VEXTIFI-570317 format. One record per residue: x, y, z of N, C-alpha, C in turn; residue in three letters. Coordinates in pm, whole numbers, plus 50000, padded with zeros to 5 digits. Each point is the difference from the previous one (the first is absolute). Layout:
<pts>
XYZXYZXYZALA...
</pts>
This chain:
<pts>
447985145651562500424988649917501315002649931UNK500095012549940501265004249929501134999550095UNK499805004650123501085000550100500514985450031UNK499144991150010500344986150030500814993949885UNK499525002549876500704995149882501375006349989UNK500115013250022501295006849991500994994950109UNK499454997850121500794994650110500504986049964UNK499134991749950500364986249963501085000749888UNK499825008349902500965001649894501385004650053UNK499995009750091501225004850057500744989150079UNK499234992450076500574989250076500654989349908UNK499244997049893500484990049904501325004949940UNK500075012549958501215005549941501164999550098UNK499805003950121501075000250104500484985850023UNK499084990650013500454985950020500724995049880UNK499565003149880500664995649881501405005849985UNK500125012850028501315006749994500974993350097UNK499544997550125500854994550102500424985549966UNK499114993149929500274985549969500994998649883UNK500205010349923500924999049883501445000750051UNK500844991649945501425000350030500675011149925UNK501015005750060500775010349927500754993749884UNK500195007549895500734995549887501505000450030UNK500644988949983501454999050026500734998749867UNK500975008249975500754999949874501514999650035UNK500794994849904501444999550018500535014149988UNK500825004150099500615013149992501444999249962UNK500874993450077501394997649965500614989150081UNK501154995549961500744989950074501355006650037UNK500434997250123501275005950046501014988850015UNK501185002449945501104990350007501285006450052UNK500674993450091501305004250045501044995849895UNK500905008349958500974996849898501435003950046UNK500974993449929501415002850030500455013849953UNK499595002549875500515012149933498855005749916UNK499585012250031498895006449924500285001749855UNK501165004749968500325002849859499954987449911UNK500584989250048500024987449925498594994949986UNK499235001050108498624994849999499155008149908UNK500065013050005499195008549911500384996949855UNK501294999049973500464997249865499394987249947UNK499964989650080499414987149960498545001149971UNK499235006150087498565000949983499615009049884UNK500825009749970499725008949886500424993349870UNK501284995049990500494994949875499544986049965UNK499794991550102499614986149975498474998350006UNK499315006050094498594998150017499135011249940UNK500645011249959499235010549936499255009750093UNK500384999550129499385009450093500575014049975UNK499445010450054500545013449995500055005850143UNK500945008450022500125006250132498895010050024UNK499555000650126499025009950033500525008050124UNK499355010950029500465008450111499864991850133UNK501005002150079500014993950138499265009450094UNK498844995950045499215008750090500615001250141UNK500994991550036500575000750136501105009950009UNK500755002649893501135009550007501194994150067UNK500014987050023501144993450072500994995449889UNK501295002950022501064996649903500144985449968UNK499644991550098500244985549983498714992849951UNK499075007949946498754994049950499765004949860UNK499474991249913499695003949864498814991949954UNK499285004749897498784993649952500074998249851UNK499324989449952499774997849854498554995849983UNK499575001349874498624996549967499974993849864UNK499144990249979499894994549866498875006749920UNK499754994949877499035006449913498574998950051UNK499764990750092498604998750056499825006850133UNK501045007050046499895007650125500434992550125UNK500504987849981500504992450118501345006250045UNK500105003150126501225006450055500814990950087UNK501285001949991500954993450095500785010950068UNK500224997850130500665009650087501274993050052UNK501145005449968501284993650043500665008050112UNK500404992750100500745006150115501344993850011UNK501055007549982501374994650011500264997050148UNK500454987350029500254996350135500584986450019UNK499984995250122500574986950037499094988849955UNK500524991349917499274988749946500354986650065UNK500835000050102500594988250057498904990550059UNK498915005050040498924991250057498974995249900UNK500145004249874499044996249898500344986349943UNK499014991349989500164986849942499194999849869UNK500634995049896499394999549870499484986249965UNK498854999449936499384987649953499225003049874UNK500094991549902499235002049876498495000050028UNK499614993150107498574999550035499485013750045UNK500905008850041499585013750036500605009149891UNK499095004549911500445007449888498985010149958UNK500455010249927499125009349929499714994049862UNK498915004049940499714994549865499505011849913UNK500555000549879499595010249900499664993149873UNK499015005149929499624994849871500575008049887UNK500294993249891500535007249879499104995549884UNK499955009249894499204996949882500594987949927UNK501284998849996500664988649928501294996650075UNK500204987350024501144995350077501325000649923UNK499974996949867501234999349919500775013250001UNK499365011549975500735012950003500575002950140UNK499204996350102500485001950136501234992050027UNK499994987749958501204991450019501215005849922UNK499745005049879501095005949921500595012050077UNK499175007850069500505011450078500844994650118UNK499514989450062500844993950111501384995649950UNK500014993649882501264995449946500925011449965UNK499425011149946500745012049972500715005250125UNK499334998950110500565005350130500684989050080UNK500214988149939500664988750068499324996350131UNK498674999949998499254995750117499524986049977UNK500444990550082499524986249986498574998450042UNK499314990149941498634996850041499884984850005UNK498974995750066499814985750014498534996550016UNK499704986949990498614995350026499724998950146UNK498794996450034499604998350142500914989450064UNK500384989649923500764988950058501485003049998UNK500415011349949501375004250006500854996849873UNK499344995249893500694997249878500395013549935UNK501295001349980500535012849950499525002649854UNK499715012549975499565004649866498794992149950UNK499114996250093498794992549966498765006850045UNK498934996749931498655005950028499134989150063UNK499265003650102498974991250055498695003349933UNK499304989149959498645001749948499024994350107UNK499215008950058499064995750101498854991649937UNK499214993450084498884991949955498995008449924UNK499945013250028499045008649931500585006349873UNK501204996049962500645004649877500865012350013UNK499945006550114500875011850024501444995850003UNK500845007449930501444997749998500695009350100UNK500954994950074500615008450102501524996750012UNK500755010350040501404998550034500245007050130UNK501164997550062500365005850125501365006249990UNK500175011850058501305007050003500235005450144UNK501245003650024500325006950128500355014749967UNK499575008950086500495013649986501375000550063UNK500735011549995501385001050050500124996850150UNK498894999850072500054997750144499684985650040UNK499544992449906499644986050020498504997250012UNK499195010649985498544998050001499574992749874UNK499134989850013499464992649884498875007649935UNK499994999749867498975006449918499534990049894UNK498704998049998499424992149895499565009149887UNK500304996249877499445007049883499174990049923UNK498785004149967499124990949925499305006949888UNK499424992049911499245006049887498524999150019UNK499545000350123498534999850028499275011449933UNK500675011049978499425011549935499364996649865UNK500684990549929499564996849863499184987549992UNK499934992350110499224987149997498625002150048UNK
</pts>
């Protein structure tokens, strides 16, 4: 009887383990850029990322990471085939939008609402406030205050 129960338990565990989906987490995003130095400068000074070691050892690749461990991998290269659209963007949350906007203004970085109104903030139906900026390569970035709402 013990053998039957142990066999049934073992089969149940095997079936359960196989039925579970693997955990998928965000690792990094890779972007082709015109100039590594200008791009790194923007992500460090404007967005508050910090440089991290490049595991590839390739001279035309560099990495940054934000305070929550999200990493971006930049590869200097040909951008002629890349098409930009605000609908395709990265999004980062901030504790407070006003100090972030002040930092943008300090660095002469324009921002706009979703509809393209310059120096304006979009307020979503859920109350989250958001703005949109471009990095030096033309990639769209949403900044929102979801962190505090």
